[in-house]
Residue frames relative to the residue before (quaternion, step in Angstrom):
aa qw qx qy qz dx dy dz
M 1.0000 0.0000 0.0000 0.0000 0.00 0.00 0.00
M 0.2364 -0.7752 0.5734 0.1200 3.53 -0.74 1.12
D 0.3433 -0.7562 0.5316 0.1668 3.55 -1.03 0.94
I 0.1593 -0.7521 0.6327 0.0929 3.63 -1.07 0.73
F 0.0712 -0.7923 0.6044 -0.0443 3.55 -0.89 1.07
Q 0.1403 -0.7530 0.6346 0.1029 3.52 -1.14 0.80
Q 0.6545 0.4878 -0.3052 0.4904 3.63 0.93 -0.73
P 0.4808 -0.6511 0.5142 0.2837 3.56 -0.93 0.96
E 0.6812 0.4949 -0.3322 0.4251 3.65 0.76 -0.88
E 0.6355 0.5417 -0.3360 0.4357 3.60 1.08 -0.64
M 0.6484 0.5207 -0.2828 0.4779 3.45 1.10 -0.91
Q 0.6619 0.4831 -0.3176 0.4771 3.58 0.94 -0.90
A 0.6311 0.5128 -0.3361 0.4752 3.74 0.95 -0.78
W 0.6255 0.5090 -0.3568 0.4715 3.69 0.91 -0.71
S 0.6854 0.4586 -0.3188 0.4673 3.64 0.71 -0.97
K 0.6313 0.5212 -0.3622 0.4456 3.64 0.79 -0.62
A 0.6462 0.5304 -0.3177 0.4474 3.57 1.04 -0.68
R 0.6290 0.5326 -0.3136 0.4715 3.42 1.24 -0.87
F 0.6370 0.5595 -0.3149 0.4266 3.49 1.05 -0.88
R 0.6404 0.5441 -0.2811 0.4636 3.55 1.10 -0.87
E 0.6588 0.5207 -0.2720 0.4699 3.46 1.22 -0.62
G 0.5555 -0.6287 0.3971 0.3721 3.47 1.37 -0.37
R 0.5610 0.6120 -0.4099 0.3777 3.45 1.24 0.06
T 0.3551 -0.7145 0.5688 0.1998 3.47 -1.45 0.36
I 0.2163 -0.7976 0.5559 0.0894 3.53 -1.01 0.92
A 0.1915 -0.7372 0.6457 0.0549 3.40 -1.26 0.92
L 0.1743 -0.7940 0.5774 0.0759 3.74 -0.66 0.92
V 0.1330 -0.7102 0.6852 0.0916 3.42 -1.21 0.96
P 0.1808 -0.7869 0.5799 0.1089 3.72 -0.43 0.97
T 0.0846 0.8173 -0.5639 0.0828 3.58 -0.67 1.02
M 0.3808 -0.6347 0.6042 0.2952 3.62 -1.33 0.05
G 0.5795 -0.6260 0.3831 0.3543 3.70 1.03 0.18
F 0.6591 0.4454 -0.4602 0.3942 3.55 -1.42 -0.18
F 0.0657 -0.8873 0.4553 0.0331 3.53 0.84 1.04
H 0.0022 0.7639 -0.6450 -0.0190 3.39 -1.31 0.62
E 0.7083 -0.4112 0.2485 0.5172 3.70 -1.04 0.09
G 0.5558 0.5785 -0.4250 0.4194 3.72 0.81 -0.41
H 0.6921 0.4519 -0.2818 0.4872 3.69 0.75 -1.04
L 0.6540 0.5150 -0.3391 0.4383 3.61 1.00 -0.85
S 0.6403 0.5221 -0.3435 0.4466 3.69 1.04 -0.61
L 0.6272 0.5207 -0.3465 0.4641 3.53 1.17 -0.60
M 0.6028 0.5571 -0.3397 0.4593 3.57 1.19 -0.59
R 0.6730 0.4957 -0.2860 0.4686 3.58 1.03 -0.89
R 0.6427 0.4749 -0.3569 0.4837 3.49 0.98 -0.75
A 0.6263 0.5358 -0.3701 0.4285 3.73 0.88 -0.67
A 0.6272 0.5418 -0.3081 0.4670 3.61 1.23 -0.72
E 0.6198 0.5460 -0.3154 0.4671 3.49 1.19 -0.44
L 0.6779 0.5103 -0.2455 0.4689 3.54 1.26 -0.86
C 0.8151 0.0459 0.0358 0.5764 3.57 0.78 -0.88
D 0.5612 -0.6191 0.4465 0.3200 3.68 -1.33 0.47
T 0.7695 0.2781 -0.1761 0.5473 3.70 1.14 -0.05
V 0.1550 -0.7980 0.5819 0.0243 3.60 -0.58 1.17
V 0.0568 -0.7338 0.6768 0.0155 3.60 -1.00 0.99
V 0.1250 -0.7442 0.6510 0.0822 3.54 -1.04 0.89
S 0.1654 -0.7660 0.6107 0.1139 3.43 -1.09 0.82
L 0.0968 -0.7788 0.6197 0.0055 3.60 -0.92 1.08
F 0.2345 0.7528 -0.5497 0.2758 3.45 -0.29 1.44
V 0.2293 -0.7243 0.6332 0.1478 3.66 -0.52 1.13
N 0.2077 -0.8437 0.4882 0.0823 3.71 0.01 1.21
P 0.3062 -0.7825 0.4969 0.2169 3.70 -0.22 1.18
T 0.6916 0.5087 -0.3530 0.3719 3.65 0.87 -0.80
Q 0.6388 0.4867 -0.3611 0.4740 3.69 1.11 0.14
F 0.6309 0.4386 -0.3719 0.5209 3.64 1.21 0.36
G 0.3187 -0.7581 0.5394 0.1811 3.43 -1.08 0.90
P 0.6762 -0.4434 0.3253 0.4902 3.56 -1.15 -0.17
N 0.8300 0.1615 -0.2501 0.4716 3.48 -1.22 1.04
E 0.4853 0.6478 -0.4429 0.3855 3.52 1.17 0.50
D 0.6293 -0.6402 0.3055 0.3175 3.64 -0.99 0.25
L 0.0975 0.8196 -0.5509 0.1235 3.53 0.98 0.89
D 0.7188 0.4669 -0.2548 0.4476 3.57 0.79 -1.00
R 0.7483 0.4133 -0.2054 0.4765 3.48 1.20 -0.63
Y 0.4141 0.6815 -0.4900 0.3520 3.57 1.35 0.04
P 0.4378 -0.7241 0.4613 0.2669 3.57 -0.79 1.08
R 0.0470 -0.7739 0.6297 -0.0479 3.38 -1.20 0.97
D 0.1854 0.7306 -0.6441 0.1298 3.68 -1.06 0.91
F 0.2432 -0.8230 0.4995 0.1182 3.51 0.17 1.37
E 0.6254 0.5429 -0.3370 0.4478 3.70 0.85 -1.01
R 0.6329 0.5497 -0.3077 0.4501 3.54 0.86 -1.30
D 0.6964 0.5190 -0.2585 0.4230 3.52 0.71 -1.15
M 0.6933 0.4405 -0.3133 0.4766 3.56 0.81 -0.89
D 0.6096 0.5428 -0.3867 0.4293 3.66 0.92 -0.50
L 0.6287 0.5350 -0.2940 0.4817 3.55 1.08 -0.72
V 0.7905 0.3812 -0.2367 0.4168 3.57 0.66 -1.10
R 0.5038 0.6194 -0.4110 0.4399 3.51 1.30 -0.21
K 0.6512 0.5186 -0.3250 0.4486 3.66 1.13 -0.46
E 0.6495 0.4858 -0.2805 0.5133 3.57 1.31 -0.23
S 0.6244 -0.5455 0.4447 0.3388 3.47 -1.37 0.32
V 0.3672 0.7189 -0.5138 0.2906 3.66 0.66 1.03
A 0.3818 -0.7510 0.5142 0.1608 3.41 -0.93 1.18
A 0.8030 -0.0238 0.0721 0.5911 3.60 0.94 -0.94
V 0.2207 -0.7002 0.6678 0.1229 3.44 -1.55 0.56
F 0.1411 -0.7617 0.6271 0.0813 3.47 -1.04 0.94
S 0.0724 0.8240 -0.5486 0.1221 3.51 -0.32 1.29
P 0.0250 -0.8431 0.5369 -0.0194 3.68 0.43 1.29
T 0.4314 -0.6007 0.5569 0.3781 3.56 -1.30 0.04
P 0.6317 -0.4958 0.3984 0.4433 3.68 -1.34 0.29
E 0.5690 0.5703 -0.3827 0.4522 3.75 1.05 -0.52
L 0.7577 0.3910 -0.2784 0.4421 3.63 0.73 -0.78
M 0.6259 0.5094 -0.3395 0.4831 3.60 1.21 -0.36
Y 0.7799 0.2081 -0.0717 0.5859 3.53 1.00 -0.89
G 0.1006 -0.8488 0.5178 0.0359 3.60 0.16 1.17
A 0.7143 -0.4007 0.3255 0.4726 3.53 -1.35 0.14
G 0.8228 0.2185 -0.2259 0.4736 3.52 -1.15 0.95
F 0.4317 0.7105 -0.4974 0.2478 3.67 1.13 0.02
Q 0.0363 -0.8486 0.5143 -0.1188 3.46 -0.96 1.07
T 0.5717 0.5912 -0.3570 0.4430 3.56 1.39 -0.05
E 0.0631 -0.7628 0.6436 -0.0036 3.54 -1.27 0.91
V 0.1594 -0.7451 0.6337 0.1338 3.49 -1.12 0.70
R 0.0719 -0.8267 0.5543 -0.0639 3.48 -0.89 1.02
V 0.2029 -0.7565 0.6106 0.1170 3.52 -0.96 0.91
A 0.4229 -0.8147 0.3167 0.2390 3.51 0.08 1.37
R 0.8226 0.3021 -0.1555 0.4559 3.67 0.37 -1.27
L 0.6868 0.5415 -0.3043 0.3774 3.49 0.85 -0.95
S 0.6315 0.5947 -0.2399 0.4359 3.40 1.41 -0.81
T 0.6702 0.5570 -0.2860 0.3984 3.44 1.34 -0.28
Y 0.5678 0.5749 -0.3266 0.4903 3.58 1.44 -0.39
L 0.8657 0.2348 -0.0948 0.4318 3.35 -1.67 0.14
C 0.8223 -0.0274 0.0089 0.5684 3.73 -0.77 -0.96
G 0.6244 0.5464 -0.4085 0.3803 3.73 0.80 -0.43
A 0.5628 0.5972 -0.4155 0.3925 3.62 1.05 -0.42
S 0.8060 0.3146 -0.1410 0.4812 3.59 0.96 -0.92
R 0.7069 0.3240 -0.1686 0.6057 3.39 1.58 -0.26
P 0.0554 -0.8981 0.4311 0.0668 3.51 0.62 1.07
V 0.7104 0.4127 -0.2696 0.5023 3.61 1.16 -0.42
H 0.4298 0.7626 -0.4173 0.2440 3.48 1.33 -0.22
F 0.7577 0.4431 -0.1947 0.4377 3.70 0.61 -1.11
A 0.5570 0.5411 -0.3816 0.5012 3.58 1.28 -0.51
G 0.6621 0.5152 -0.2917 0.4594 3.53 0.98 -0.94
V 0.6169 0.5112 -0.3301 0.4991 3.64 1.09 -0.73
A 0.7008 0.4712 -0.3218 0.4281 3.60 0.51 -1.14
T 0.6851 0.4818 -0.3339 0.4325 3.60 0.90 -1.00
V 0.6791 0.4627 -0.3391 0.4580 3.73 0.75 -0.82
V 0.6759 0.4869 -0.3261 0.4470 3.62 0.81 -0.75
T 0.5858 0.5020 -0.3677 0.5192 3.70 1.05 -0.51
K 0.6867 0.4419 -0.3413 0.4655 3.66 0.66 -0.66
L 0.6206 0.5302 -0.3414 0.4661 3.63 1.01 -0.68
F 0.6405 0.5081 -0.3122 0.4838 3.65 0.98 -0.73
N 0.6620 0.4901 -0.2882 0.4883 3.57 1.01 -0.79
I 0.6966 0.4774 -0.2841 0.4540 3.64 0.95 -0.70
V 0.7628 0.3828 -0.1712 0.4923 3.51 0.85 -1.15
R 0.1893 -0.8095 0.5396 0.1330 3.66 1.14 -0.59
P 0.1731 0.7970 -0.5505 0.1783 3.71 0.74 1.10
E 0.5052 -0.5975 0.5612 0.2700 3.41 -1.37 0.57
A 0.8122 0.0184 0.0319 0.5822 3.51 1.00 -0.88
A 0.1285 -0.8047 0.5701 0.1043 3.64 -1.07 0.43
V 0.2277 -0.7974 0.5417 0.1376 3.75 -0.78 0.73
F 0.0059 -0.8066 0.5911 -0.0063 3.40 -0.96 1.07
G 0.5132 -0.6468 0.4513 0.3384 3.70 -0.92 0.73
E 0.4758 -0.6832 0.4925 0.2534 3.53 -1.05 0.67
K 0.4606 0.6580 -0.4489 0.3915 3.60 1.36 -0.15
D 0.7254 0.3247 -0.2175 0.5666 3.51 1.09 -0.62
F 0.1341 -0.8644 0.4832 0.0352 3.47 0.81 1.36
Q 0.6937 0.4579 -0.3150 0.4581 3.62 0.72 -0.99
Q 0.6240 0.5604 -0.3336 0.4304 3.61 0.93 -0.71
L 0.6322 0.5261 -0.3006 0.4829 3.43 1.12 -0.76
A 0.6579 0.5265 -0.2841 0.4574 3.49 0.95 -1.00
V 0.6604 0.4876 -0.3013 0.4852 3.59 0.98 -0.90
I 0.6572 0.5244 -0.3078 0.4453 3.62 0.85 -0.79
R 0.6566 0.5276 -0.2788 0.4612 3.45 1.09 -0.80
R 0.6475 0.4917 -0.2861 0.5070 3.53 1.16 -0.78
L 0.6584 0.4911 -0.3504 0.4500 3.48 1.01 -0.73
V 0.6558 0.4926 -0.3396 0.4604 3.66 0.75 -0.62
A 0.6200 0.4908 -0.3564 0.4976 3.58 0.98 -0.78
D 0.7089 0.5021 -0.3125 0.3844 3.71 0.55 -1.02
L 0.7754 0.3916 -0.1308 0.4778 3.45 1.03 -1.08
N 0.3338 -0.7763 0.4469 0.2937 3.52 1.46 0.01
I 0.1891 0.7935 -0.5366 0.2163 3.47 0.87 1.05
P 0.3342 -0.8220 0.4084 0.2141 3.63 -0.36 1.03
V 0.4313 0.6807 -0.4708 0.3592 3.57 0.72 1.09
E 0.3512 -0.6933 0.5841 0.2343 3.51 -1.02 0.94
I 0.1985 -0.7977 0.5574 0.1162 3.59 -0.85 1.06
V 0.0646 -0.8402 0.5373 0.0358 3.59 -0.36 1.07
G 0.2465 -0.7516 0.5967 0.1350 3.68 -0.88 0.90
H 0.2143 -0.7758 0.5916 0.0465 3.37 -1.05 1.06
P 0.5279 -0.6833 0.3808 0.3308 3.76 -0.79 0.85
I 0.6376 -0.5428 0.3839 0.3892 3.50 -1.14 0.54
V 0.1612 -0.7787 0.5888 0.1447 3.56 -0.93 0.66
R 0.2071 -0.8287 0.5196 0.0182 3.55 -0.69 1.26
E 0.5273 -0.5730 0.5199 0.3511 3.47 -1.44 0.54
A 0.6969 -0.4523 0.3466 0.4356 3.65 -1.18 0.31
D 0.7639 0.3805 -0.2668 0.4477 3.62 0.84 -0.53
G 0.6852 -0.5268 0.2491 0.4370 3.57 1.52 0.27
L 0.5256 0.6232 -0.4256 0.3927 3.51 1.17 -0.29
A 0.4777 -0.6773 0.5069 0.2371 3.51 -0.97 1.12
M 0.4585 -0.7118 0.4548 0.2761 3.58 -0.66 1.12
S 0.1013 0.7778 -0.6084 0.1212 3.69 -0.92 0.90
S 0.5454 -0.5889 0.4839 0.3487 3.49 -1.12 0.59
R 0.6428 0.5432 -0.3177 0.4367 3.56 1.10 -0.76
N 0.5055 0.6597 -0.4217 0.3625 3.68 1.14 -0.23
A 0.5740 0.5540 -0.3920 0.4581 3.60 1.31 -0.53
N 0.6711 0.4645 -0.3546 0.4562 3.78 1.04 -0.11
L 0.5118 0.6535 -0.4394 0.3434 3.64 1.23 0.08
D 0.4805 -0.6576 0.5114 0.2741 3.45 -1.24 0.48
P 0.4211 -0.7220 0.4434 0.3238 3.70 -0.22 0.89
A 0.6108 0.5738 -0.3434 0.4239 3.65 1.09 -0.64
N 0.7591 0.4013 -0.1841 0.4784 3.42 1.28 -0.67
R 0.1971 0.8287 -0.5041 0.1429 3.57 1.45 0.52
A 0.6551 0.5511 -0.3576 0.3731 3.56 0.75 -1.11
A 0.6627 0.5488 -0.3154 0.4003 3.59 1.07 -0.64
A 0.6214 0.5186 -0.2757 0.5186 3.34 1.32 -0.86
L 0.6484 0.5166 -0.2943 0.4754 3.66 1.01 -0.58
S 0.4983 0.6806 -0.4170 0.3384 3.62 1.21 -0.15
L 0.5889 0.5577 -0.3889 0.4371 3.56 1.21 -0.43
S 0.7263 0.4486 -0.2858 0.4354 3.50 0.56 -1.05
A 0.5934 0.5623 -0.3364 0.4675 3.58 1.24 -0.85
A 0.6785 0.5011 -0.3350 0.4199 3.60 0.91 -0.86
L 0.5751 0.5459 -0.3886 0.4693 3.57 1.15 -0.71
Q 0.6664 0.4907 -0.3060 0.4707 3.77 0.70 -1.01
L 0.6519 0.4792 -0.3553 0.4682 3.64 0.73 -0.74
T 0.6762 0.4976 -0.3006 0.4524 3.66 0.88 -0.88
R 0.6619 0.4663 -0.3489 0.4719 3.63 0.99 -0.60
A 0.6675 0.4679 -0.3567 0.4564 3.59 1.01 -0.57
E 0.5968 0.4897 -0.4009 0.4934 3.71 0.98 -0.33
A 0.6659 0.4780 -0.3422 0.4594 3.59 0.70 -0.84
A 0.6046 0.5236 -0.3886 0.4574 3.75 0.92 -0.51
R 0.7112 0.4473 -0.2838 0.4621 3.55 1.06 -0.75
G 0.6612 -0.5592 0.2771 0.4163 3.56 1.34 0.19
V 0.5068 0.6249 -0.4453 0.3928 3.49 1.21 0.31
L 0.0805 0.8609 -0.4994 0.0553 3.54 -0.17 1.03
A 0.5206 0.6098 -0.4588 0.3830 3.67 1.19 0.00
T 0.4346 -0.7595 0.4272 0.2275 3.52 -0.63 1.16
A 0.5324 0.6055 -0.4164 0.4201 3.59 1.27 -0.44
E 0.6678 0.4889 -0.2822 0.4851 3.59 0.92 -1.11
L 0.6932 0.4743 -0.3255 0.4343 3.59 0.74 -0.98
G 0.6220 0.5916 -0.3083 0.4101 3.58 1.13 -0.81
R 0.6841 0.4798 -0.2949 0.4635 3.42 1.08 -0.91
M 0.6090 0.5365 -0.3671 0.4544 3.61 1.12 -0.59
V 0.6484 0.5077 -0.3310 0.4607 3.63 0.96 -0.95
A 0.6252 0.5334 -0.3514 0.4484 3.69 0.86 -0.69
R 0.6394 0.5341 -0.3168 0.4534 3.48 0.88 -1.09
H 0.7025 0.4687 -0.2920 0.4490 3.64 0.66 -0.99
I 0.6794 0.4753 -0.3279 0.4528 3.61 0.74 -0.83
H 0.7222 0.4264 -0.2474 0.4852 3.61 0.85 -0.94
S 0.4845 0.5976 -0.4934 0.4059 3.62 1.11 0.21
F 0.6969 0.4339 -0.3050 0.4827 3.70 1.13 -0.33
A 0.5122 -0.6515 0.4706 0.3030 3.43 -0.97 0.96
G 0.8103 0.3476 -0.1990 0.4277 3.56 -1.10 0.64
T 0.6024 0.5701 -0.3446 0.4396 3.50 1.32 0.20
A 0.0180 -0.7786 0.6272 -0.0028 3.62 -1.00 0.76
I 0.3424 -0.7690 0.5014 0.2000 3.51 -0.56 1.05
D 0.2798 -0.6993 0.6280 0.1958 3.69 -0.88 0.73
Y 0.7489 -0.2714 0.1377 0.5887 3.42 0.89 -1.05
A 0.0735 -0.7267 0.6781 0.0812 3.67 -1.28 0.39
S 0.1101 0.8543 -0.4723 0.1869 3.46 0.24 1.27
F 0.2308 -0.7316 0.6245 0.1467 3.60 -1.01 1.02
V 0.0322 0.8298 -0.5493 0.0930 3.66 -0.52 1.34
D 0.5625 -0.5473 0.4847 0.3862 3.39 -1.32 0.28
G 0.4938 -0.7224 0.3914 0.2848 3.68 -0.78 0.98
E 0.7152 0.3494 -0.3012 0.5252 3.63 1.15 -0.01
S 0.7639 0.3619 -0.2639 0.4647 3.70 0.68 -0.70
L 0.3537 -0.7598 0.4768 0.2650 3.56 1.27 -0.51
E 0.4744 0.6344 -0.4645 0.3959 3.54 1.26 0.25
E 0.5618 -0.6215 0.4487 0.3111 3.54 -1.23 0.83
V 0.2031 -0.7563 0.6168 0.0793 3.57 -1.18 0.78
E 0.4475 -0.7068 0.5002 0.2232 3.52 -1.28 0.52
T 0.7666 0.2148 -0.0757 0.6004 3.42 1.39 -0.60
V 0.4159 -0.7143 0.5027 0.2532 3.52 -0.81 0.96
D 0.0035 0.7431 -0.6688 0.0220 3.56 -1.09 1.00
A 0.7948 -0.3113 0.2673 0.4471 3.57 -1.43 -0.24
R 0.7370 0.4071 -0.2519 0.4772 3.65 0.97 -0.66
T 0.5259 0.6603 -0.4213 0.3317 3.74 1.17 -0.05
I 0.1556 -0.7538 0.6376 0.0310 3.30 -1.19 1.04
L 0.2751 -0.6882 0.6402 0.2018 3.55 -1.05 0.67
A 0.0757 -0.7906 0.6077 -0.0031 3.65 -0.56 1.26
L 0.0044 0.8254 -0.5644 0.0043 3.62 -0.84 0.95
A 0.0440 0.7691 -0.6370 -0.0283 3.45 -1.32 0.62
V 0.0453 -0.8223 0.5549 -0.1179 3.46 -0.39 1.32
H 0.3519 -0.6662 0.6332 0.1772 3.60 -1.16 1.04
V 0.0471 -0.7855 0.6168 -0.0188 3.56 -0.94 0.93
D 0.4741 -0.6648 0.4692 0.3364 3.59 -0.88 0.60
G 0.1834 -0.8187 0.5433 0.0313 3.55 -0.77 1.21
K 0.7295 -0.3555 0.2951 0.5043 3.65 -1.19 -0.57
A 0.8100 0.1105 -0.0094 0.5759 3.61 0.98 -0.71
G 0.8093 -0.0934 0.0827 0.5740 3.62 0.78 0.95
K 0.6769 -0.4920 0.3669 0.4063 3.42 -1.42 0.14
V 0.2085 -0.7368 0.6361 0.0950 3.34 -1.39 0.91
R 0.3334 -0.7477 0.5574 0.1382 3.57 -0.79 1.05
L 0.0718 -0.8061 0.5864 -0.0344 3.49 -0.51 1.26
I 0.0357 -0.7957 0.6014 0.0614 3.71 -0.86 0.53
D 0.0129 0.7809 -0.6229 0.0449 3.51 -1.26 0.61
N 0.0087 -0.8061 0.5912 -0.0254 3.60 -1.06 0.33
G 0.1596 0.7833 -0.5973 0.0653 3.46 -1.42 0.29
F 0.5749 -0.5883 0.4297 0.3725 3.50 -1.19 0.43
V 0.4814 -0.6930 0.4465 0.2978 3.60 -0.79 0.82
L 0.7571 0.3296 -0.1296 0.5489 3.63 0.88 -1.06
P 0.5791 -0.5687 0.4194 0.4065 3.61 -1.08 0.56
R 0.3742 -0.7252 0.5435 0.1965 3.50 -1.27 0.77
């Protein structure tokens, strides 16, 4: 029997009871509208600990003005049907009012890592992420938490948060799960226009083109960046937010590709009801 909680106090009490029983908890934080990528995180969590908790919360504080909070896909019953097929003991799905009560005024911010990549165009995003994840860790009290590597900057921010604040949670990254055609799985893919699929695939294709050029010895990121931009802009309805070659730990831009270099992409693509912001990333050289 899987338990579902809305109240933070009830979730916290349940976790404390599991701790007293000698059980270990792995948390999978999500915003719902599950796909195979989410389910793979849950399966990884079940390998790490004997009790899996999934949080399902579309966190308003990580969305800025004119972003897609209202359009973010939601289907709670569908999500519950999927999660019940996995080894999940409990789902924590609070409302914004329960997570951010009257008079709430505290913010957690990871200063430097939050300014790069997505942080440049979404200045409030990572403070919202860091704050809600800190709250989830305090409520659920997990030994481990699993995050997808598609949100590579988010993973870096959470790792820095945990290290800086001595939070006793093991942070585990899980590889990107892709559709058969290479598109990185994302809840936002539901908002894509099927007729514009090729434009959405320009991100994963740009990664593959970059890897092929690097294998030929082209390692100057300025040259590779121009190639990436040409490819993505060759598709109608695309607008690059960023296409950056960065160090995989510091997230600072680099001029020459080496073993630590990641190509990180964020591209707006025409969707069913406006632009859909897609992200993707990957190491340029073989690991």
